C-alpha positions in Angstrom: 0.0 0.0 0.0 2.9 2.3 -0.7 1.2 3.8 -3.8 -1.2 6.7 -3.5 -4.8 6.2 -4.5 -5.0 9.7 -6.0 -2.1 10.9 -8.1 -1.6 14.6 -7.8 0.2 16.9 -10.2 3.2 18.4 -8.4 4.6 20.2 -11.4 3.4 23.5 -9.9 4.8 22.8 -6.5 7.8 25.0 -5.8 10.2 22.9 -3.7 12.9 25.5 -3.5 10.5 28.2 -2.1 9.2 25.8 0.5 12.7 24.6 1.3 14.0 28.1 1.9 11.4 28.5 4.7 12.8 25.6 6.7 15.0 25.8 9.8 17.7 23.5 8.3 18.1 25.7 5.3 18.5 28.8 7.5 20.9 27.1 9.9 23.2 26.0 7.1 23.1 29.4 5.4 21.6 27.8 2.3 24.2 25.1 1.8 21.9 22.1 2.5 19.7 20.7 -0.2 16.3 19.1 0.2 16.3 15.3 0.3 13.9 13.1 -1.7 12.2 12.0 1.5 11.6 15.7 2.4 10.1 16.3 -1.0 7.8 13.3 -0.6 6.7 14.6 2.8 6.0 18.0 1.3 3.8 16.3 -1.3 1.9 14.5 1.5 1.3 17.8 3.3 -0.1 19.4 0.1 -2.3 16.3 -0.5 -3.8 16.6 3.0 -4.4 20.3 2.6 -6.1 19.6 -0.8 -8.3 16.8 0.7 -9.3 18.9 3.7 -10.3 21.9 1.5 -12.3 19.7 -0.8 -14.1 18.1 2.1 -15.0 21.5 3.5 -16.3 22.6 0.2 -18.6 19.6 0.0 -19.8 20.1 3.6 -20.6 23.8 2.8 -22.4 22.8 -0.4 -24.5 20.2 1.5 -25.4 22.8 4.1 -26.6 25.2 1.4 -28.7 22.4 -0.2 -30.2 21.5 3.1 -31.2 25.1 3.6 -32.6 25.3 0.1 -30.3 28.0 -1.0 -29.0 26.2 -4.0 
């Protein structure tokens, strides 16, 4: 079960910009580079953020339908 069920497109994900915000980057004065495991973890964080936002959207839509606003 190592494979994700939903494949996301990470072509728009800016790894460098996110990496520059980390403490390790700042402590090494920009000499350290992000590892592959760090990149995978960043992808998982974005996946969770996307899933949460889509669930909230569905919940809000269902509330509007329940109140006959849609």
